[in-house]
C-alpha positions as CSV (number, residue, x, y, z in Angstrom):
1,M,-7.4,-8.9,13.1
2,R,-10.4,-9.5,15.3
3,K,-8.4,-8.3,18.3
4,A,-7.3,-5.2,16.5
5,G,-10.8,-4.4,15.5
6,L,-12.0,-4.8,19.1
7,A,-9.3,-2.5,20.3
8,L,-10.3,0.2,17.8
9,A,-13.9,-0.1,18.8
10,L,-13.0,0.4,22.5
11,L,-11.0,3.5,21.6
12,A,-14.0,4.9,19.9
13,L,-16.1,4.7,23.1
14,P,-16.6,7.9,25.1
15,L,-14.3,8.0,28.1
16,C,-16.0,8.5,31.5
17,P,-14.2,8.6,34.8
18,A,-15.3,5.7,37.0
19,D,-16.1,8.1,39.8
20,A,-18.0,10.7,37.7
21,E,-21.0,12.1,39.5
22,T,-24.4,12.8,38.0
23,P,-25.1,16.6,38.0
24,P,-27.6,17.4,40.8
25,A,-31.2,17.7,39.6
26,A,-32.6,21.2,39.1
27,T,-34.6,22.4,42.1
28,K,-37.0,25.3,42.6
29,T,-38.5,26.8,45.7
30,H,-41.4,29.2,46.0
31,Q,-41.7,31.6,49.0
32,S,-44.6,33.9,49.6
33,Y,-44.7,36.7,52.2
34,D,-47.5,38.9,53.5
35,I,-46.6,42.6,53.8
36,I,-48.1,43.9,57.0
37,R,-48.3,47.6,58.1
38,E,-49.4,48.3,61.6
39,G,-51.3,45.0,61.8
40,N,-53.0,45.3,58.3
41,T,-52.0,43.3,55.3
42,I,-51.2,45.7,52.4
43,G,-49.5,43.4,49.9
44,V,-47.6,40.3,49.0
45,N,-44.0,39.5,48.1
46,T,-42.9,36.3,46.3
47,V,-39.5,34.8,45.7
48,D,-38.8,31.9,43.3
49,V,-35.3,30.4,43.5
50,E,-34.3,27.9,40.8
51,R,-31.0,26.1,41.0
52,R,-29.4,24.3,38.0
53,G,-25.8,23.1,38.7
54,D,-23.7,26.2,39.5
55,T,-26.4,28.6,38.2
56,V,-29.1,30.2,40.4
57,Q,-32.0,32.2,39.1
58,V,-34.0,34.3,41.5
59,K,-37.3,36.0,40.5
60,I,-38.9,38.4,43.0
61,G,-42.3,40.1,42.8
62,T,-43.8,42.7,45.1
63,K,-47.3,44.0,44.9
64,I,-48.9,46.5,47.2
65,L,-52.3,48.0,46.8
66,V,-54.1,50.3,49.2
67,K,-57.7,51.6,48.7
68,V,-59.4,54.3,50.7
69,M,-63.2,54.3,50.4
70,F,-63.0,51.9,47.4
71,I,-60.6,54.3,45.6
72,E,-57.0,53.3,44.9
73,A,-54.8,55.5,47.0
74,Y,-51.4,53.8,46.6
75,R,-49.9,51.1,44.3
76,F,-46.4,49.6,44.2
77,D,-45.3,47.0,41.8
78,H,-41.8,45.6,41.5
79,D,-40.4,42.6,39.5
80,S,-36.8,41.6,39.3
81,T,-34.7,38.7,38.0
82,E,-31.2,37.8,39.3
83,V,-28.9,35.2,37.7
84,W,-25.9,34.0,39.7
85,K,-23.1,31.6,38.5
86,T,-20.6,30.1,40.9
87,G,-21.5,32.9,43.4
88,Q,-21.1,35.8,40.9
89,L,-23.9,38.0,39.7
90,V,-24.0,37.6,35.9
91,S,-27.4,39.3,35.2
92,F,-29.9,41.6,37.0
93,N,-33.0,43.2,35.7
94,S,-35.8,45.0,37.5
95,E,-38.9,47.1,36.7
96,T,-40.6,49.2,39.4
97,N,-43.8,51.3,39.5
98,D,-43.9,53.3,42.7
99,N,-47.3,54.8,42.6
100,G,-46.7,56.1,39.1
101,T,-43.0,56.8,39.3
102,K,-41.3,54.2,37.1
103,H,-37.7,52.8,37.4
104,K,-35.8,50.3,35.2
105,V,-32.5,48.8,36.3
106,S,-30.2,46.3,34.5
107,V,-26.8,45.1,35.7
108,T,-24.1,43.3,33.6
109,P,-20.6,42.3,34.6
110,G,-17.5,43.4,32.7
111,T,-13.9,42.1,33.2
112,D,-13.3,44.1,36.4
113,K,-16.6,45.8,37.3
114,L,-20.3,45.8,37.2
115,D,-22.2,48.1,34.8
116,I,-25.4,49.3,36.4
117,L,-27.8,51.0,34.0
118,A,-30.4,52.7,36.1
119,D,-33.1,54.8,34.4
120,G,-30.8,55.3,31.4
121,K,-27.8,56.3,33.5
122,H,-24.6,54.2,33.9
123,I,-23.1,53.5,37.3
124,D,-19.8,51.7,37.7
125,A,-19.6,49.3,40.7
126,P,-17.2,46.5,41.9
127,L,-17.9,43.0,40.8
128,T,-18.6,42.0,44.4
129,L,-21.6,44.4,44.7
130,R,-24.9,42.6,45.5
131,P,-28.5,43.8,45.3
132,A,-30.3,44.5,48.6
133,S,-32.9,41.8,47.8
134,F,-32.2,39.8,51.0
135,W,-33.5,36.5,49.5
136,D,-30.6,34.8,51.2
137,K,-28.0,35.8,53.8
138,S,-25.0,35.9,51.5
139,F,-25.0,39.7,52.0
140,D,-23.9,39.4,55.6
141,S,-20.2,40.4,55.1
142,Q,-20.9,43.2,52.6
143,K,-20.2,46.9,53.2
144,E,-22.1,48.1,50.2
145,L,-25.2,46.9,48.3
146,F,-27.3,48.4,45.5
147,D,-31.0,49.3,45.6
148,P,-32.9,46.8,43.3
149,Q,-35.5,49.5,42.6
150,N,-33.4,52.4,41.4
151,G,-29.8,51.0,41.2
152,K,-28.3,53.4,43.7
153,R,-25.2,52.2,45.6
154,L,-25.8,52.0,49.3
155,A,-23.1,52.0,52.1
156,V,-24.2,49.7,54.8
157,Q,-23.2,48.2,58.1
158,I,-24.4,44.7,59.0
159,K,-24.5,43.3,62.5
160,D,-25.2,39.7,63.4
161,L,-27.4,39.7,66.4
162,G,-27.5,36.0,66.8
163,D,-30.3,33.4,67.1
164,E,-33.7,34.5,68.4
165,K,-37.1,32.8,68.9
166,I,-39.7,34.6,66.9
167,T,-43.3,33.9,65.9
168,V,-44.0,34.0,62.1
169,N,-47.5,33.4,60.7
170,G,-48.5,31.8,64.0
171,A,-45.5,29.4,64.3
172,Q,-42.4,29.7,66.5
173,R,-39.1,29.7,64.7
174,Q,-35.5,29.8,65.7
175,A,-34.1,32.5,63.4
176,R,-30.8,34.3,62.9
177,H,-31.2,38.1,63.2
178,Y,-29.2,40.6,61.2
179,K,-29.5,44.4,61.5
180,V,-28.7,46.5,58.4
181,S,-28.0,50.2,58.9
182,G,-26.4,53.1,57.0
183,D,-27.9,54.2,53.7
184,L,-30.5,51.4,54.2
185,S,-32.2,50.3,57.4
186,R,-33.6,46.8,57.7
187,D,-34.0,44.0,60.2
188,V,-34.0,40.5,58.6
189,W,-34.4,37.0,60.1
190,Y,-33.4,33.7,58.5
191,D,-34.3,30.1,59.4
192,G,-31.2,28.4,57.8
193,D,-30.8,30.3,54.5
194,I,-34.6,31.1,54.2
195,L,-35.7,34.6,54.9
196,V,-38.7,34.4,57.3
197,R,-39.1,38.0,58.2
198,L,-38.0,41.5,57.0
199,K,-38.9,44.6,59.0
200,L,-38.5,48.2,58.1
201,V,-39.7,51.6,59.5
202,G,-41.5,54.0,57.2
203,S,-40.9,57.7,57.1
204,D,-44.0,58.2,59.3
205,H,-42.5,55.8,61.8
206,S,-45.0,53.0,61.0
207,V,-43.6,49.5,61.2
208,I,-43.8,47.3,58.1
209,D,-43.2,43.6,58.3
210,S,-42.9,41.0,55.5
211,D,-43.6,37.6,57.0
212,L,-43.2,34.2,55.4
213,T,-46.5,32.5,54.8
214,Q,-45.7,29.8,52.2
215,L,-42.6,27.7,51.4
216,A,-43.0,25.1,48.7
217,S,-40.8,23.0,46.4
218,L,-41.9,23.1,42.7
219,P,-40.9,21.3,39.5
220,A,-38.0,23.3,38.1
221,D,-40.0,24.6,35.1
222,D,-43.1,25.7,37.0
223,T,-43.8,29.3,37.8
224,A,-46.0,30.1,40.7
225,T,-48.5,33.0,40.2
226,P,-48.3,35.6,43.1
227,A,-51.6,36.0,45.0
228,P,-53.3,39.3,44.5
229,A,-52.5,42.0,47.0
230,K,-54.9,42.4,49.9
231,N,-56.2,45.9,50.7
232,A,-55.2,47.6,53.9
233,G,-57.7,48.0,56.6
234,K,-56.6,51.5,57.6
235,N,-57.4,54.6,55.6
236,A,-53.8,55.6,55.2
237,T,-51.3,55.3,52.4
238,P,-48.1,53.5,53.5
239,S,-45.2,55.9,53.5
240,P,-41.9,55.1,51.7
241,A,-39.3,53.4,53.8
242,K,-36.6,55.3,55.5
243,H,-33.1,54.6,54.2
């Protein structure tokens, strides 16, 4: 009877495979970028990436403020949150205020398509569509992206220009250069999977760079507060980017 009781007790124990692995601990990185137009810092961009198992949450904040003679001439605020699970976008939400023009975008997946709700209008899109947020280089094989600010679908061509030595925030880096053209024009550089520089050309042909200034690991539940935007040194309002 004692042996039978012992056998029953063993059957009641939870079964765990001998080679079961402990799930990886959650990790979070904080990246901060100075936005520079013609040599003058006009704003800041932050990217917080949190990984928990097969789920990745990405929070992006962009703040631009330009003053002319102590008077606000231009302001741009953008906040977005992406959630990915096993490489599939499962949620996207953004709010943008482009100098008074406001946009709101949300994206949810269905069984065979993404539903993009942009400023109250529905747009159907393939499940493989990704936002043009460029926080990592998983976009490199895409032929279409969507604009995180207004939800528009963008036909793009992406060219891998190979590794280059560039100077970012006073330090030399070996970075992979990708050129995006088509409905959206950008140059982006990555050190590993970390975006270190994004360059675009404004409609007035001014060059605008977003350069990495900080990369930090944080406890998974911490949220870093973006630094306030710095004012531009020139008495000119940055022009919207050319697509």
